C-alpha positions as CSV (number, residue, x, y, z in Angstrom):
1,X,-69.7,-133.8,38.4
2,X,-67.0,-131.2,37.9
3,X,-68.3,-127.8,36.8
4,X,-67.5,-127.2,33.2
5,X,-67.5,-123.8,31.4
6,X,-67.9,-123.2,27.7
7,X,-67.5,-120.6,25.0
8,X,-70.9,-120.5,23.4
9,X,-71.0,-119.8,19.7
10,X,-74.0,-118.4,17.9
11,X,-74.6,-120.2,14.6
12,X,-76.8,-119.6,11.6
13,X,-79.3,-122.1,12.8
14,X,-79.6,-120.2,16.1
15,X,-78.1,-122.9,18.3
16,X,-75.2,-122.8,20.7
17,X,-72.3,-125.1,20.3
18,X,-69.7,-126.3,22.9
19,X,-67.1,-126.9,20.2
20,X,-66.3,-129.8,18.0
21,X,-66.5,-133.4,19.4
22,X,-63.2,-135.2,19.2
23,X,-62.9,-137.7,16.4
24,X,-64.3,-141.1,17.2
25,X,-65.2,-139.8,20.7
26,X,-68.6,-141.4,21.8
27,X,-69.3,-138.8,24.4
28,X,-69.1,-135.0,24.9
29,X,-70.7,-132.8,27.5
30,X,-73.0,-131.2,25.0
31,X,-74.7,-134.6,24.9
32,X,-75.8,-133.8,28.4
33,X,-77.0,-130.2,28.4
34,X,-77.9,-128.4,25.2
35,X,-77.8,-124.6,25.2
36,X,-79.5,-122.8,22.3
37,X,-80.9,-119.4,21.3
38,X,-84.6,-119.0,20.7
39,X,-86.5,-115.9,19.6
40,X,-89.8,-115.4,21.3
41,X,-91.7,-112.2,20.5
42,X,-89.4,-109.3,21.1
43,X,-86.9,-111.3,23.1
44,X,-83.9,-113.5,22.4
45,X,-83.6,-116.2,25.0
46,X,-80.8,-118.5,25.9
47,X,-82.4,-121.8,26.8
48,X,-81.0,-125.0,28.3
49,X,-82.3,-128.5,27.7
50,X,-81.3,-131.2,30.1
51,X,-80.9,-134.6,28.5
52,X,-79.8,-136.2,31.7
53,X,-81.7,-138.3,34.2
54,X,-80.5,-136.1,37.0
55,X,-81.2,-132.4,37.8
56,X,-78.4,-130.0,37.3
57,X,-77.5,-126.5,38.6
58,X,-76.8,-124.0,35.8
59,X,-74.2,-121.4,36.8
60,X,-73.6,-118.0,35.2
61,X,-70.4,-116.2,36.0
62,X,-68.8,-112.9,35.0
63,X,-66.1,-113.8,32.5
64,X,-63.5,-111.3,33.7
65,X,-63.9,-111.6,37.5
66,X,-65.3,-115.1,37.7
67,X,-67.8,-113.9,40.2
68,X,-71.0,-115.9,40.2
69,X,-74.0,-113.8,39.0
70,X,-76.8,-116.3,39.4
71,X,-77.7,-120.0,39.3
72,X,-80.8,-121.9,38.2
73,X,-82.2,-125.4,38.8
74,X,-82.7,-127.4,35.6
75,X,-84.7,-130.6,36.4
76,X,-84.0,-133.9,34.8
77,X,-85.0,-134.0,31.1
78,X,-86.5,-130.5,31.3
79,X,-85.8,-127.1,29.7
80,X,-85.5,-123.6,31.2
81,X,-84.7,-120.1,30.1
82,X,-81.3,-119.2,31.4
83,X,-81.3,-115.6,30.4
84,X,-83.4,-113.3,28.2
85,X,-82.5,-110.2,26.2
86,X,-84.6,-107.6,24.6
87,X,-84.2,-108.0,20.8
88,X,-83.1,-104.4,20.1
89,X,-80.2,-105.4,17.9
90,X,-79.2,-108.4,15.8
91,X,-79.1,-111.8,17.4
92,X,-75.4,-112.3,16.5
93,X,-74.5,-109.1,18.3
94,X,-76.4,-110.2,21.4
95,X,-74.7,-113.6,21.3
96,X,-71.3,-111.9,21.0
97,X,-72.0,-109.6,24.0
98,X,-73.0,-112.6,26.0
99,X,-69.9,-114.6,25.1
100,X,-67.6,-111.6,25.8
101,X,-69.0,-111.0,29.3
102,X,-70.4,-114.2,30.7
103,X,-69.7,-117.9,30.9
104,X,-72.0,-120.7,31.6
105,X,-71.5,-124.1,33.3
106,X,-73.3,-126.7,35.3
107,X,-73.0,-129.3,38.1
108,X,-74.9,-132.5,38.6
109,X,-77.5,-132.1,41.3
110,X,-79.0,-129.1,43.1
111,X,-79.1,-128.2,46.8
112,X,-82.9,-128.0,46.8
113,X,-83.0,-131.7,45.9
114,X,-80.2,-133.0,48.1
115,X,-80.6,-133.9,51.8
116,X,-77.7,-136.3,52.6
117,X,-78.6,-139.2,54.9
118,X,-75.6,-139.1,57.2
119,X,-76.7,-142.2,59.0
120,X,-76.6,-144.4,55.9
121,X,-74.2,-147.4,56.1
122,X,-72.6,-148.1,52.8
123,X,-71.4,-151.5,51.6
124,X,-67.8,-151.8,50.8
125,X,-67.6,-151.7,47.0
126,X,-65.8,-155.0,46.4
127,X,-66.1,-158.7,46.6
128,X,-67.3,-160.4,49.7
129,X,-64.8,-162.7,51.4
130,X,-61.7,-160.8,50.3
131,X,-59.7,-158.1,52.0
132,X,-58.6,-154.9,50.3
133,X,-56.1,-152.2,51.4
134,X,-56.9,-148.5,51.4
135,X,-54.2,-146.6,49.6
136,X,-55.7,-143.2,50.3
137,X,-58.5,-142.1,52.6
138,X,-60.1,-138.9,53.8
139,X,-57.8,-135.9,53.3
140,X,-55.2,-137.9,51.5
141,X,-52.2,-135.7,50.6
142,X,-51.8,-137.3,47.1
143,X,-55.1,-136.2,45.6
144,X,-57.8,-136.0,48.3
145,X,-57.2,-132.5,49.7
146,X,-59.7,-130.6,47.6
147,X,-63.4,-130.2,48.4
148,X,-64.3,-132.4,45.5
149,X,-62.3,-135.4,46.8
150,X,-61.7,-134.6,50.5
151,X,-63.7,-137.6,51.6
152,X,-62.9,-140.0,48.8
153,X,-61.4,-143.4,49.4
154,X,-59.0,-145.3,47.2
155,X,-59.2,-149.1,47.4
156,X,-56.1,-151.0,46.1
157,X,-57.8,-153.3,43.5
158,X,-56.1,-155.0,40.6
159,X,-57.3,-154.6,37.0
160,X,-60.3,-156.8,36.3
161,X,-61.5,-157.2,39.9
162,X,-65.3,-156.9,40.4
163,X,-66.8,-153.7,41.7
164,X,-70.1,-153.7,43.6
165,X,-72.7,-151.1,44.3
166,X,-72.2,-149.5,47.8
167,X,-75.7,-148.2,47.8
168,X,-78.9,-148.5,45.7
169,X,-79.8,-145.9,43.2
170,X,-80.2,-144.7,39.6
171,X,-77.3,-144.9,37.1
172,X,-76.9,-141.4,35.5
173,X,-73.5,-141.6,33.9
174,X,-71.4,-144.5,32.4
175,X,-68.1,-143.8,30.7
176,X,-66.2,-147.0,29.8
177,X,-64.3,-146.4,26.5
178,X,-61.0,-145.1,27.8
179,X,-58.0,-147.4,27.9
180,X,-55.0,-145.3,29.0
181,X,-53.7,-143.7,32.2
182,X,-51.1,-141.2,33.1
183,X,-50.5,-137.7,34.5
184,X,-52.9,-134.8,35.0
185,X,-53.6,-134.6,31.3
186,X,-55.6,-137.8,31.7
187,X,-57.8,-136.4,34.5
188,X,-60.9,-136.4,32.2
189,X,-60.1,-139.8,30.7
190,X,-61.1,-142.1,33.6
191,X,-63.8,-144.6,33.1
192,X,-66.6,-144.2,35.7
193,X,-70.1,-145.0,36.8
194,X,-72.1,-142.3,38.6
195,X,-75.1,-143.3,40.7
196,X,-77.9,-141.0,42.0
197,X,-79.1,-142.0,45.5
198,X,-82.6,-141.4,46.9
199,X,-81.3,-138.6,49.1
200,X,-80.0,-136.7,46.1
201,X,-76.3,-137.5,46.7
202,X,-74.2,-139.1,43.9
203,X,-71.6,-141.8,44.1
204,X,-68.7,-142.0,41.6
205,X,-66.9,-145.3,41.0
206,X,-63.7,-144.2,39.1
207,X,-60.8,-145.7,37.1
208,X,-62.8,-148.6,35.9
209,X,-61.5,-150.9,33.1
210,X,-62.0,-150.5,29.4
211,X,-65.5,-151.7,28.7
212,X,-65.6,-152.6,32.3
213,X,-69.2,-151.5,33.1
214,X,-72.1,-154.0,33.6
215,X,-74.8,-151.3,33.8
216,X,-76.1,-148.6,31.6
217,X,-77.7,-145.1,32.1
218,X,-81.2,-145.5,33.4
219,X,-80.6,-148.8,35.3
220,X,-81.8,-148.8,38.9
221,X,-79.3,-150.9,40.8
222,X,-79.4,-152.5,44.2
223,X,-76.9,-152.5,47.0
224,X,-74.3,-155.2,46.5
225,X,-75.0,-155.6,42.8
226,X,-71.9,-156.2,40.6
227,X,-71.7,-153.1,38.4
228,X,-68.2,-153.2,36.8
229,X,-64.6,-154.1,37.1
230,X,-61.6,-152.2,38.4
231,X,-59.1,-150.8,36.0
232,X,-56.3,-148.5,35.2
233,X,-57.6,-145.4,33.4
234,X,-57.4,-141.7,33.8
235,X,-55.1,-139.7,36.2
236,X,-53.4,-142.4,38.2
237,X,-50.1,-144.3,38.4
238,X,-51.6,-147.6,39.4
239,X,-54.8,-149.6,39.4
240,X,-57.3,-148.8,42.1
241,X,-60.9,-148.0,42.7
242,X,-61.6,-144.3,43.6
243,X,-64.9,-144.1,45.4
244,X,-66.5,-140.8,46.5
245,X,-70.0,-139.6,47.4
246,X,-70.9,-135.9,46.6
247,X,-73.7,-133.5,47.2
248,X,-74.3,-130.2,45.3
249,X,-71.5,-128.4,43.5
250,X,-69.4,-131.5,43.6
251,X,-68.7,-131.3,47.3
252,X,-67.5,-134.6,48.7
253,X,-69.2,-135.8,52.0
254,X,-67.9,-138.2,54.6
255,X,-69.4,-141.7,54.4
256,X,-69.2,-144.8,56.6
257,X,-69.5,-148.5,55.9
258,X,-71.4,-151.5,57.3
259,X,-69.3,-153.2,60.0
260,X,-67.3,-150.0,60.6
261,X,-69.9,-147.6,62.0
262,X,-68.7,-144.0,62.2
263,X,-65.1,-145.1,61.5
264,X,-62.9,-143.5,59.0
265,X,-61.1,-146.1,56.9
266,X,-57.4,-145.8,57.4
267,X,-54.6,-145.8,54.9
268,X,-52.6,-149.1,54.5
269,X,-55.2,-151.0,56.5
270,X,-57.2,-153.9,55.0
271,X,-60.9,-154.2,55.1
272,X,-63.6,-156.7,54.2
273,X,-67.3,-156.6,53.6
274,X,-69.3,-157.0,56.8
275,X,-73.1,-157.4,56.8
């Protein structure tokens, strides 16, 4: 999950807001983590409430230098104090000082809870009996050169083709209401399913079809289960399935598949599910 930073606004009801939700938009990131002020004794505290089924890492950075000041673990469906101020002036002044000097964001997962099983053999995330080409693999120059996607794999799949779980786990995010694609302005408009694995890593199945998810948040899925259908949404010029597994701070990790042990899948080659 990409780190997101927000301008936090102090309101009359002593709650933070991440800004207005887009009209008719069924999801916004303040549906995941709620930040709010709370007065306790002589202190004004910035609290964070996690509405997710996955732990997150809360990051505080200096607004001017972007240097990280500290981070905190926020467990699934838990609350923590992010920062506390002595209440020696008005709460609105404190909130403004915070907003002028600091910024807050979060990632899915936390390093203390993630220990990647590098020996795990994933199932290819498509239909058994068919072969699919890899259009981009590890370190692909088109869009797999950054740490967040360095070990991602793009499978050339047409719109409407079934997508299967590469590994068992807990569904922690489902986005399936987008129906457009295009340039970088569409980067946050890709339908996706995010699955939390038992070792703390997270798999993302991206560019799914409109209403193309067969699972919901909170479902525990098994390896080989049909979870959705491929599509053409988000930042892409053509239909495909973008599959990536990440650890803390959105860092992609190398993965290998059943039938192809310790082999990097190659661009333009076709692969099939092997048990």
